[in-house]
N, C-alpha and C positions, 0 to 999 in steps of 0.2 A: 882553818888554819889553826886553830888554839885546840883542836881535838874536841870541841863540843859536841859530843853526841852520844846519844845514851839517855836512858830517863834519870831527872833531874840535874843534870849536869848544866853548869852553868858559866858564861863568860862576861866580863865588864871591860868593855871598850873606854878608855877618858882621851879622845881624840877631839876634834872640835866640837862634836856633837858628842853625847853622852850615851852609850847603850848598854841594857842586860838584858843579854840572850840568854833563855832558858831552853833546854832541847826535853821534850817530854812525848811520852808514848800515848798519851792523851790527847786528844784537842778539845781547848778550852778557851771560852770566851767569858770575861767579866761582863755585870750586866749595863757598866758604864762604856764599855769599849776602850777601856783606859790601855790595855795594851793590844799587840796586833799578833795574830795567831795566823802562820803559814804552814805551808809544807816541811819540811826539814829532807836535806840530802840523807839522812839515813832510814826515810821511808818513814819516819813517823811525823814528828810535828815539833813546831819551836815559837815559843812566845819571846815576844820583843817590848820591850819598852825603851824610849828614846826620847832623851832631852836635847833640847835645842843648841844649848851651851852648857860645854862642860869645860874642856880646857881651853877652849876659848874665853870664858869667864877667868883665867888666871891669866892667860897671855894679855887679855882686854885689860886687866888689873895692873898688871905690871906695865905693860908698854905704854898706853894712853894715860894713866893716873898718876903712877909711879916715876914714870919717864924713864925705866931700865929695861935690861934684857937678860939679866943676872938673876933669873928667877931660883938658883939656889939659894944666894946670899939673902934672899926676902924670906926663905924659909928658916934658916940658919937659926933667928934669934925665935922660935916659936917653941915653946918647951912645955905648956901648961894644958895641954889636950884633956877633952872634956872641961874644961873650967870658963871658956870662953862666954862672955854676956853680951856679944856681939853676934846677930844672926844676918844670913846674906842669903835675899831668893834670887836664885840663879835664872832669871827670866830673862835675859837680853833681846833674844828676840822672839818674845811669845813662848810658849810652852805646849808640848807634843804631848809626852805620856809624862803623869796619867793626866792632867789637867785638860787637855785638848783645847787651848785659850790662846789664840793667835796675840790676843790685846795685854796679855801679862806682860809685865816687865819688871827688871831687878829690882831689889831695894835691900839698903842695909839698915838694920833697925837694932836699937839696944845701946849707942854709944852713949859715953858722958863723957866727962872732962879728964876720967882716968884711961879712956880708950887708946891704944896705942896702934902704931904703923903695923906690928905684927899680929896684934888680934884682927886687924881688919885683912888683914892676907890670910889670915887662919881661916875667918868667916868665910871668905870665898871657896877654899877648899874643900872647909867643914860642909856649905852650902850644897855644893853640886854632890857632895857623897850623900847627904840627904834627900836631895833629890832624886838621885838613884834607888835609894833606901822606898822611896815612894812607890815605886814601879814593883819593888820585890816585893811590898806587903800587898800588893794587889795579886801577884803570883802566889804568895803563901795562903791568900782567902779562897783560891782556887784548889787548896789542898796540896798544893806542890811544895815538897821538902827539899832545901837546900842547905847543905852544910859546909860546903866549899865552891869558889869561882877560880877561874881562870881570870889574868887579866892582859889587857894589852892597850897600844895607843901612847902617843906623847906624855900624857901625864902618868903613866905608868913607872917614868922613868924615875920618879920623884919617890925615896924611901919613905918620906913622910904623908904623901898622901895616899900610899900603900897603905901603911897603919892607921890611918884615918878611916878607910875603906873597911878595915879588916874589923875595927870596934863599933864603927857606926853600924854595921850592917851585920855583925857577930858571925862572921865567915872567915875560915881559912881563906887565904889570897894565895894563888898557886902560881908564879912566874916564870913566862915559857921562855926557852933559848932564842926563839923565831921572834923578832918584832915584825917582821911583815905578815902579817895573820889575812889580808884578803887575798895577795897575792899565792902566800904558801896556799891558803886553802883553795885558791883555784886550780893550782897546780897536782894538788893531790885529787881532787876530781877529775881531773885530766886523766890520773893515774890510774884510778879507779874504772873511768870510763874505757882506757886502754888496754884493760886486765892486769895490769901489774898487781894490783889487789883485789881482792875478793870484793871488799866491801869498804864504806867511809871508815867506820870501824876499827877495820884492820889497820887502814893506812895510819889513822890517826895513832894508834897504839905505837906504831913503828917508827914516826917521823916525828911527832910530837914530843919536843924533853921538856920537862920541869924541873929549871933549876934552882929554884929559891919557893921557899913559903913564909908567907906572914900571917901568924895566928894571931885571934885574938886575945886581949888580956881581960879577964874577970871582971878586973876592977876597974879599968877604963871602958869598957863594954858597960858597965853599971851607971856610970856616969854620962856615958853618951847617949844611952836608951832614956836618960831624965831630959838630957837636950833635943831628941828628935820628936819625943812626944810635944814639946814647946815649939817648936819649928815646924811640926805638922798642922799647928794650930794657926798659924800664920797666914796663908795662903786665902783660907777661907773667910776670914777676918780682912783682908784688904782687896779680896776679890772686886768688889764693887767699886774701887777705886779706877778698877781698869774699863769699866764698860763707858761706851761713849756715848755723849749725850747728856 
């Protein structure tokens, strides 16, 4: 439904869970089975990294902790991107990709007396983006080169979150016209099956429309690269705390 067909094409879904979906002409499995590999509708393959809590992290933070449903208002005061000293590990329900650990749990790390409400909200959004990048790095380790991604899901409605995704992952982020990716994708497959289109590539080219693109900023990407390298050290450091017994 987002037209993610063809070698090196990518889609990120910011729904209840978070998914990075990468179309590839070659079958690939990393040594730790961090990503899932499947047959794809275009006759080739796709890799998928799925984190169990994505937009649900933002929903939990706003509705259960801050007691508000005005997500936009909570994001309005966030201006210092790439400079937040607070980190959030987005493992509210354990984690699937790439850690495969049902006992993992969410954490805030790095608060001080100067930490603000905005810093905490920013950390939640960044933590999800960092978690998605963990899966992207596994794909890159397999030699898959990705320069841009489509984006869908409820979280994709946030301009701030899309900007974070673009700079944390250093990708051009394409916003598609239709928000109902799964339903549209099913209809497209049916259209191909009925002979309306010769293949899924043709159907995607005709039906899927990109209406906006959010690109990375070189300076901000450099700031986020430093932050991500710190983030990726956190899970290995606290992993022992999740062990039972």
